C-alpha positions as CSV (number, residue, x, y, z in Angstrom):
1,X,0.0,-0.1,0.0
2,X,1.5,3.3,-1.1
3,X,0.9,5.9,1.5
4,X,2.5,8.9,-0.5
5,X,0.6,9.2,-3.8
6,X,2.5,11.2,-6.5
7,X,1.9,15.0,-6.4
8,X,-1.2,16.2,-8.5
9,X,0.0,19.4,-10.2
10,X,-3.5,20.8,-10.3
11,X,-3.7,20.7,-6.4
12,X,-0.1,21.6,-5.6
13,X,0.8,24.8,-7.3
14,X,4.4,25.6,-8.0
15,X,6.4,28.3,-6.2
16,X,5.7,31.2,-8.7
17,X,1.8,30.5,-8.4
18,X,2.0,30.7,-4.8
19,X,4.0,33.9,-4.8
20,X,1.6,35.5,-7.3
21,X,-1.4,34.6,-5.1
22,X,0.2,36.1,-2.0
23,X,1.1,39.2,-3.9
24,X,-2.5,39.6,-5.1
25,X,-3.6,38.9,-1.5
26,X,-1.2,41.7,-0.2
27,X,-2.5,44.2,-2.8
28,X,-5.9,43.7,-2.0
29,X,-5.2,44.0,1.8
30,X,-3.5,47.4,1.2
31,X,-6.2,48.6,-0.9
32,X,-8.9,47.6,1.8
33,X,-6.7,49.3,4.5
34,X,-6.5,52.4,2.7
35,X,-10.2,52.5,1.8
36,X,-11.3,51.8,5.5
37,X,-8.5,53.9,7.2
38,X,-7.0,51.0,8.9
39,X,-3.5,50.8,9.7
40,X,-1.8,47.9,8.0
41,X,1.1,46.3,9.9
42,X,3.5,44.1,8.0
43,X,6.1,42.0,9.9
44,X,9.1,41.1,7.9
45,X,9.8,37.2,8.0
46,X,13.4,36.1,8.1
47,X,14.8,35.1,4.6
48,X,13.7,31.5,3.4
49,X,16.5,28.9,3.7
50,X,17.3,27.2,0.4
51,X,16.4,23.4,0.5
52,X,19.2,21.0,0.2
53,X,19.0,18.3,-2.4
54,X,19.6,15.7,0.3
55,X,16.9,16.9,2.8
56,X,13.9,14.6,3.1
57,X,10.5,15.6,4.0
58,X,8.3,12.9,5.8
């Protein structure tokens, strides 16, 4: 029995699709904050660590 089926590209977007979706959401949040007079607080996150080829994910 295979507990890890192959990834379905329709379900799991690639990195550029995720980034684009996050950028669209951020733009909408800025627009809504502007229209409502709400202060938008952005907390910078630490830079992402590059994945090593030998790293395994469970």
